[in-house]
Every structure is written in C-alpha cells, then in structure tokens.
N, C-alpha and C positions, 0 to 999 in steps of 0.2 A: 320595251316592257320586260320586266324581270320575271323569270320563271320561279314560281313558288316551290321551294324544296324544303322538305322536313325529313327527319329520320323515319325509317320504316322498319317494321318487323314482320316476320312470318312465323307462325307457330300454331300451337293447339291450346285450347282452354283446358287447364289441368285441374281446376277445382270448380265446384259449383259456384256460379256467379252470385254476387250479393248486390242488392240495391238498397241504399239507405241515404237519408238526407244529410247534408253537411250542417254545420252549426247555423249557417245562413238559410237553410232550407232548400238548397240546390241538390237535385238528385245526383248521387255518386255511385258509379258502378265499380266493383272491385272483383278481380279473380286472379289466380295464379295462372301463368302461361308457361308452356314448355317449348323448347326448341330442340329438335333432333339434329345431330351433327354426324357427318360421314366423312371418311377419308378415302380418297381414291388410291388404290394400290397400283403397282407397276403393271400387273397383269390385266388391268382394266376393271377389276371388281371393286366393290366398295365395302369398307369395314365400318360398322356403326360404332360411333364414339358415345361418350356419356351425354345424356340429355341434360340441358341446363334449364333452370326455371327462373322466373321473374314475376314482378307485380304488374298487372295491367289495370289502369284506372281511366275512367271517362266521367264527364260531368254533363249535366243538363239533358237536353233532348237526346243527344247521342247516347248517354248512359241509359235512358229509358228504352230506346230502340234496341240497343245491344242486349239489354237484360231480357227483352222479350224474344230475341231471335237467336241468341247463342246459348249453348249448353255445354257441359263438360264433354270434352272429346272433339268438339268442332274445330276444324282447321280455319285459320283466318289470316288476313293481311291487314295491317294497320299502319296509319301514318300519324305522326305526332312528335313528341319531344321526350327526352329522358330528363328526369329530375332527381337530384340527390336529396336524401332526407335522413334524419336520425330516427330510428325506431324506438319503441318503449324501453328496450334493453340498452340503449345508448350506442348501438351499432350503426355505422354508415351504410345505407342501402340506396339502391336506385329503383325507380319505378318508371314505367312507360305510360305517359299520359297521351292517350289516343284522341285525335281530333276527328279521324275518320276510320271506319273499320268495315270490313266486308268478309264474306266467306271466300276461302281460297278456291278459285274456280278450277284449279288443276287437281284438287283433291275432294271436291264436294259436288254432289248432284243437287240441283235445286231448280225451282220454277220461278220465273220472273213475272211479277204482277204489274202489268202496264196500264191498268184501269186508272181513271182519275182518282186523285187522293181525296181525303175527307174534305167536304165543302161545308163551311159554316157549321161545324159540329155534327153534320149528318153524313152517314156513309152512303155512297152512291150504290144503287142496286147491283151494278156490274161488279163493284169491289166486294160487296157482301157475298155474291155468288162465288167469286174467286177465292175469298177467304174460306168459305165452306169447303170448296174443292181442295184447297191447300190443307185444311185440317183433316179431311178424309184421307188424303195421301199420307200425312204424317202418321195417322193411326194405322194405316196399312204398313208403313215402314216399321212401326214399333211392334206390330203383331209378329209372332213367331213365323218364320218362313220355312216351308218344307222344301224349298228349292236347294238342292245340294250344291249348286253352282254359285249361290249368292255369297259374296264376300263376308267374312265374319265382322261383327260390329266391333270397331276399334275402341269405342268408348269403354267397353267392359274390361279391357286390358290395359287401361292407362296406369302408369306408375304413380305412386303417391308423390305429392309435391314435397320438395325439400327446401329448406331455407338455404339461401345463397351464403 
C-alpha cells in the first residue's frame, strides 16, 4: 500500500478570508498566508528573516469549513498541491490549493468537540451545548483581558500582505 504524500505548508492567515462561488457554483476560499523564516546563528540564537507571502485556496466543503474556522492571524498547517497560474497582470504566480487544513497545535489553543456530528440536518443536543460553550469561550477571548501575564494578541500586529 502506497503512502499518500502531498506538499505541506505551515504559516499564518495574513488577510481576511473570502468565500465566493466559482463559475460552476462550487464554494472557493481565498486568503493570503505568510511564513516566517529564521536563521540559526553560530551562538545558538535565531535571527528573524523576511516573511514571505502566498495565496491559499480551497474548494467545496473544505472551503466552507475553513472560512467558518479561520481568521486573520491564525496559525495553520495544510496539505495540498502547488499550482502555477497567470494573474490579471500577466505575471506568473503560485497558489497553494489545500485539500486539508487545521490549526497549528504548537501555536494555537483550542478545544476539541467530540460530540456526534450533524445527523440528517439536525444538530444533536450535545453538539448544540458544546457549540454554545465554544462561542462563550470565544467571546471571553475577544473581551479585553486585565491579566498582565496574558500574551499579546498577535493578530493585531500582522504585517500587511505583499505581492510576491
């Protein structure tokens, strides 16, 4: 049995995600993503290098789920393929078409919802309760914290996306 391997990327969402249908009506997710780069110095320290940016695209159900779960500044890991295309200005560009995507567990705190999924168009009571709890926690995270030990929100300090 062959092992399924694809390209993978790690980065952060650098622009507000957009969801729009393709000409055939298939949902399409688009956002810019950034990747931070570091160089290890001889003394063991690291020097931050220039951040690079690219296009992140998804289609179908993956696009809808990603749009509902990812926001500007979120760290992610994705598996998919790189596709070359020509933009409106006639320049050759690359985009990463993600088949799978998830939050980067090394950089993101989150809760896992293990209740049964949507059954025949109805939400199970356990899942509805979990969703309410998750929404309440999200509101608490967004509220200003008066805890001086809380890490600053990285999303507020994201650099502007630049064209490659």
